[in-house]
N, C-alpha and C positions, 0 to 999 in steps of 0.2 A: 460599154464595157469598162467594167472595175480594174482595180487595180488587182486584185484577187486571183482575174479572170487572169488577166495580162502574167501577173509571176507565177500563175499554175503552168499556163504555157510556157513561161521560160523554163520553168523545175523539167518541164517535160523535154522539152527540144534539148537541154543537154545531158540528159540522160540516155537521149537513145541519139545522139549524136555528136562527132567532135563538133566543137563551134573554137573557134579560136581567136573574133574579135566582136566587138559590137557590133561591126559593119556586118559580120555573115549572122549575128544572132539577129537585127533589126532587119533582115531579107526573110531571113528562116518562119522571122515572125510576121514580115507582109506576107507571106504566103501563107496563111492561116487567116488573113485580113485581120490582125492585128498594128496597128498602129501606133509606133511608141520612138520617142526623138530618143537623143544618143545623151542628154541630161537622163531622162524616164531612167533608160534601161543600166546607167550610173548608181542612180539612185536602189533601183529594184536588185542589180547583183549587189551592194554592199547590205539593201537589207535582206534578201535571200544568203546573207552566209557563204555566196560562190564564190569561188577562189581560180584566178586563172591561174590553169599549171602547161607544164611541156605539152599535153595531151589534150588541150581545151578546157572550159570550163567546168569548172567540178565544183560543187555541191562540198562542205564543211565535211561535214556527216559523213561523208562517203569516203572522204581522204583518213578521215579521221579514223574509221572502222576499219581499214586498209581494202576497200571495195578496188577491186580493178577495173578500170575504165575499158578496158579490152570488150569482157564479158559483159558492158553494158551495147557495146556497138554492135555487138555478133548479132545477142540476144535481143535488142531489146523491146518491147513492153514485158515480154515473157518470163523478163532475164530471175525472176522468184520462183519460178516453176522447179519443180522440184532434178533437174538438170545439177548433173554433175559438179560446176562449177558451184552450184547454188549450194550443193549438199557440203564442198568444204566451209562455207560461208558457219555448217552447222558444225563441224568439227571445230572452226576458231570459238565459234562459244562454247564449249567444252573449256579452254584454255582460261586461266586465271586472267582480271582485264591487264594487272599490270603487265601478265607477258605479252599478247595482242596490243600495246601501246607500247610494248619496246620494238616486236617483230616488227609493226610498221615506224620504227622512228630508224630500224636498220636499213627497211626497205626505204625507205626516201631520202634516206643519208647517198646510200647507194647507189641511185636514180637522179639526183639533183647536185649533190654537193662536189664542188670542184675544189673550193678552200677554207681555211678556219685560219687567222690568225688573230693574237693577241693584241689590246690598248689598252691599257691601263688594267681595266674593271671588264672592260668589253670583249665579248668574243665577236669578234667580223666576221659573218659567213657569206660564201659568194657560191653562189648557187648558177644552174644553168638559167636560160632565162625567161621567166613566169615561175620560178619554184621557189623562192623562197616564201608566200605565204604556206605552201606543202610543209615545208622544214616546220613553217613558225609555228605549226600547226600543230606538229606532232610531237616539236621538246615542248609546247604548253601542256601537250595532253600525260606531258609523265612527271610535271609536277617535280621537277630535281630541286631541293631546298640550294643549289647553287644557282641557279637562277630565278633572280628578281625578278624581270619580264623582257618578254622580245617585242623587236619591231619589223617588222619587212616590207621590207618596199617588193618591185619586180625579181633581183636579183642579185639584192643582198639581204642581210639578217643583221639586226644590230643583237646581241642576249648581251643582257645584263646583269652582272656577277653583284656579289658586296666585296669582292675585295681583289686585288690583282692574282694572286694565290688560287683561286678558287674558279680565275676563269682560267689559266692556266690548266688546273685539273679536266678543266669543263673542256677546255679543246683537247684532248686526252680524252678523254670521254668518246666526244664526238669522231675523233678520226680513227678511233680504235672501232667504234661502231657502223662508221660506215665501210 
């Protein structure tokens, strides 16, 4: 079994089921007769750009596009069929990219953000467990000039700004959006 095959199976699993831990992922792969160690799974998850969220593992592209995980679970492999949920993605395509990114940021902030504090030129964001990656990705997608960069853990994000004044401005902007 090749690395590409294993990674494709991982993607298929996280697209169709809520998988919250590497143990659950290893078990699901085992049912498909695909063996992988925890180290291998960690590497695959990183290489595939998969993020752990409150809803389970998700691909960065799905989060950046604002795709709702709940649709995947209920519709399975047919998620791109012409259903009403699929048509809403078509309506999103009519929106300018900046508006879609802003809507996505607002959505993830409302879902995950629990606190925002300024520490010199940093804004420290606290999220629900597993929510930091989704929030950081949505922030990075905005390309705001007041953000130099972000670092995300499991439930904490450090957003670096050029100055304390910009950090205060950023904090307020995020609180207002969320």
